[in-house]
N, C-alpha and C positions, 0 to 999 in steps of 0.2 A: 222609217217614214220617208216619204218623198215630198218635196215641196208641193204645196197645193196648187192645182191647176187654176182654181179660182183666183188666188193671189196673183199669179202670173198674168191672167187675163185682165185683171184690174190695172196692172202696170201697162199693158199693151193698149187697152181701150182708152185709158185716161191720157190722151195725147198732150194735155197741158201739164202733166206731171203732178196733179193734185188729187187729193182724196177729200171731196167736199164734206163727207160725213165727219171725218177726223179733223176738220178745220185746217187742213194742210194746204197752204199755198207756198210753193217753193220760194224762199227768199224773204218770208215775213217773220222769220225767227223761230217760229214754233217747231219743236223737235230738234232744232239746231243750236239754240242758245237758251239760257235760263231766263225766260220771259215772265215767269211767275216769281213773286218774292216770298210767298208763303205756301206751305203744304198742309193739306188736310190729312190727318192720320186717324184711321179707324183700327183699333187694336183688338187682338185676341178673338178674331172671328174663327169659329169652328168650321173647318172645311171637310172633316171626315174623322175616321178612327180605324185602327187596325191593331193587331197583336204585335208586340215587339219580339226581340230575339229570345226572350225568356218565356214567351207565351202570354204575357200580361197585356191587357187592353190599354191602348194609348190613344188619347184624344189629340187630334191634329189641329193646330191653330195657325193663323196667319195674321199679319198686319198689312193693311192696305193704305198706300200713299197716293193721294190725288193732288193735282194742281188746284190750289184754293181758288174758289170763285170762278171756276172754268165754266164756259157756256156752250162749248161745242157738244154735238150729240153723242159722239163716241170718240175714244182715244185708244191708241195702241197700248198693249200690255206687255210688261216685262215681269216674269216670275223669277225671283232670286232665291237661291239656296245658299246658306252659310257654310263655312268651313268647320274644321274640328276633328278631322280624321275619322268621322263616323262614330266618334265616341263622346264628343262634346260639342260646344257651340250652341247658339240659339238664334232665333230670328232677330234678336236685339243686338247682335254683334256689331261693333262700330263700323266695320268696312261695308257690310251690306246695308245698314241703315243710312250710311253716307251716300252710297250708290242710289238707294231708293229716293232720297231727298233731292239729289242732283237731277235725276231723270224726271221726277215728278215736276220739278221747276221748269223742265223743258216741255212739259205737256203730256208726258206718259202717265199712265196708271202703273204703279209698281206694287208688287206683292213680295213680302219677305215671309218665307214659310219656316215653321218648325217641321221636322220630319223625324221618323223613327231612328233612334241611335242605339248603339250597343254592339259589341263583338266579344265573344268569349275570350278569356285570357288563359293561356297564351294564344294570340291570334294566329290564324293561318289563312291560306288562300281561300278555303271554303267559306270561313266566317266573314272575311272581307268582301268576297264576291256577293254573298247574300246580303250584306249590309248595303252595298251599292244598289242592289236590286230592290230592296225595301224602300230606299230613298227615292228611287226612280218611280216606283208605284205611287208614293205619296205626292211627288211633284205632279204626276199625271192627274191625280185626284184634285189637286189644287187648280190645275188648268181647267179641268172639267167643271169645278165649282164656279169659276169665272164665266165659262161658257153658259152654264145653267142660269146664272144671274142675268147674263145678257139676253137670254131667250125668254126670261120670265119677268121678274120685277125690274131688272135693268137699273139697279141701284148704282152700280159703279161705272156704267157707260163705257164699256170696253168694245173696241173694234175687233171682232173675232176674226177678221181677215188679216190681222197682224199681231201675232202673239210670239213672244221671244222667251226662250228658256235660258237663264243665265245663272252663274254661280261662281263662288270663290273657293279655291282649293277643293275640299271634298264636295262642295256644292257644284263646282265645275265638273268633277267626275259625274255627278248626278245629271247635269244638263247634257253633257256629251253622250252619256249612255241612253238617256231618254230619247234623243234624236236618232242616234246611229246604230244602237243595238235594237234593231227593229224587225228582226226576222227570227222566228222560233228556232230555225235551224242553226242560228249563230249563238244561241244561248250556251254559256259555259256548262260543263258537266256538273258543276256544283249547284246549279239551279234546278230544284225540283218544283215544277209548276203546280203539282198537286198539293204539296205542302205549303208553298209560299204564295200560291195564287198565280194566275196567268200573267201575261205581260202587261195587261192593263191594271191588274191588281184589284183588291177589294177594299180600298181605302175610302171610297165614297163617290157619289155623284155618277152612277152608271148611266149609260145611254147618251153621253155627250163625248165629243172628240177630245183627245189629249194632244192632238197634233200641234206643232209649232211651225213658225215660218222662218226662224233664224235662231242661232245659238251663240251665246257669249261665254267663252271659256277663259277664266282668269286663273292661271296657275294650276290647271287640272291635267288629267291624262285619261286615255282611253285604253281599255283592255286589249284591243287589237285594232290597229289603224285600218286594216282591210275591211272593217265594217262600213267604211265610207264608200259611197257609190256615186257615180255621176247623177246629177239631179237631186241629190240630198239637200237638206237645209243649208243655206249659206252660214259660214262660220267665221267668228271673230275670236282670235286667241291672243293672249298676252302672258309672258312667262319670263322669269329671271334665269340667267345663265348659271348662277351659283345656287340654285334652289336645292337645299338640303333636305326638303320634305317630300316634294313631288318631283320626279326626274324631269329635267328640261327636254331630254330626248328619250331614247329607248334605253331603259335601265331597270334595275331592281327597285321595287318600292319597299321601303322600310317603314313600318308603323312605329311612330314615336321615336324614330331613329334607333330602334332596338331590334325589332323582329323583321326578318326578311319575309315578305309576303308573296310577291310574284313579279314577273317582268311586265311593265306597262309601257305604252307609247305616250311620252310627254308631248307637249305642244309643238315642239320643233318637228318631231317625227310625224305627228298628225298633219301639220301644215305642209310638210314636204310631200306626204302621200296624197293629200287633198289636191295639190298642184298636179300630180301625175294623172289623176282621174278627172281633172277639169272641174273640180268643185269650186264654186264661188267662195273664196276665203281670203282673209287677211291675217297677218300676225305682226305683233310688236314685241320686241325683245328688250327686257330691262337688263342691259349689259352690266355684268358684275354684281347683280343684285340677288339676294336670297329670296325666300318664300314671301309671297304677297307683300311686296314693298309698299304698296299703296295703303296698307292697313296702319302704318305708323308715320306716314309722310304726306303732308298736304300737297307737295309738289308732285309726287307720284300719283296721288289720287286725281289731281287735275289732269295729268297726262292720260290716265286710265279713262276718265270720263270723256275727255275730248276724243280719244281714239275710238272708243265704243260708240259714242254719239255719232261720229262721222260715218262709221260703218252702217249704223241703223238708218241714218238719214239717207244714205245712198240706196239702201234697200227700199226706202219709201219713194225712190225715184227722183231725188233732189241732189244738188251739189252743195256740200257744206260751205259756209261762208269762210271758215277757217280750216283749210285742209290739213293743217299740221295737228298732231304729229303724224307723219307719213309712216307706212309700214317699213320696218327696218330691213336692211340687208346686212350681211356680215361685213364688218370692217376688215381691211386687209392686214392690219397689225394690232397688237396690243390686247388681244382677247384670247389668251392661251387656253382657257378652259373650254373654248368653243371647238377645239379640235376633235370633232366627232366622226366625220365621214369624209374629210376633205383631202385625203391622200397622204397625210403624215404617218399613217399606219396602214399596213397591208396584212390581210389575213387570207391565206390561200392554201389549198383549194377550199371553196366554201359554196356548196356542200362538199363534204369530204367522206371518204370511206374508212380510212385507218389513221390518218395523220393530218394535222393542220400545222401550218407555219405562220408565226407572227413575226413581222419585221417592221421596225421603225425606219422611216425613209430619211431620217436625219442621222448621219453617221455618228455624230457626237452625243446622241441621246441613247440611254439604255433603259430597257425594261427592268423594273425593280420588283414588281409583285404581280402575281396572276391568281385570279379566283375563277372557279368554274361552278356555275349554279344550274340546277334544274329549273324548268320553267314554273315549277311550283314554289320556288324560292329556297330550296334546300341547297346549302353549300356542299358541293361534292368533293372539291379538292382545292388546295391553294398552295402556293410555293413562292419563296423569295428567290429572285434570280438577279443576275447582273450581266445582261447581254443585249446587243442590238437586234439579235435574231434568235428565235427559239422555236423548236418543234414540240408539239404535244400529241401524244398517242391516244387513241380512242380507248384502248384497253377493253373493258367489259361493258362500256356504256351502250345501252340499246339505241336503235335509230330514233331520231327525233330532234327537236329544237332545244338548244341550251343557250345560256347567257355566259359570255366571257367578259370579265372585268380585268382590265390591264392598267397598271399604274407605272409611270416613270416619275422622275423627280419633278417634272414640270407639268405633266398632263395626266388625265385619267380618261380612259375610253371604256365604253360598254358596247359590246357588239354581239349580235345573234350569230350562233354557229349551228349548222345542220349536219348531223351525221346521217348518212343514207345507207 
């Protein structure tokens, strides 16, 4: 999807930087700070239904959070999806309910959705890809439900000119793919649109748009960063460098830390590519932190809310009163796990015809272990070594893209390799 022309026109035409319908006057606190002390919760609203991975019918429900006693005509909407590796989790998970409450107190309407879960065991790339696709279809149905309400009974008073897709972990996968996997030609081979439904899906509320105006990615990843294009929806990402569940950069995704699934582009790689295509995006790095650090820490939740809030407030055309925390840049020292693409390792030639060479650029560091994966997550070969420089032969591997994982005593790298 591309950002809506209508939303951009509103930003341009509204020279005062305000949205009168949404009660937005830059600097009055609304959407910038928590100006409401209580939140109105409406639970277990049915927004659709569809069949799950076993073929069983599933009723889809959501919880809706609103600022209590709000009087403005309409408010921006954030639709949140929970984590759980597409195998567990609910709309009641502590991190998404906390996010919903924080943003409702800022004046947003927030929705926390249940979506279809389940992957056959042992999982593989096909099952995982289809699980993401089903979740995306359900999130689209939830967005359509809110648009339908706005066009009919208008119970929830949503400003349909500003709708955000957000998620935590698997929910962030869902939000990212909803926004950026937006062309049928980009669909992975594992997606049978006849069996699974078209890109909009059949989960409910047909006839309304599922388009969003911004994306919030908390510790998620995208199947392919090149799905991002100039003019796509603005993106806010946050991710930990030591995430052992969802890769921080480009690496193999392991389900439940057991099964290798496929190579994905984590937030770092998505952010880096977004910068190259000129996409409006920001990223915050939780240095030294594992998966979803905000789920168990009030301090990290506060940082997360402030960073996302500032991003969204800027999208509304205003300047945050508290601009911190600012987007991170890499520190010069002390973060050895961040050595991803910054010159400490060389792999050449790449693409290659018959042989690639891996060389560490620090003479006192040695490669200890190498793993070669297919892009479908299959381990093709691995070996223990003790050398600063080593060459790998192509042997009988067909042309295509592969993942190379390299480990030294101090660092781990994951790099794409192309045989041509």
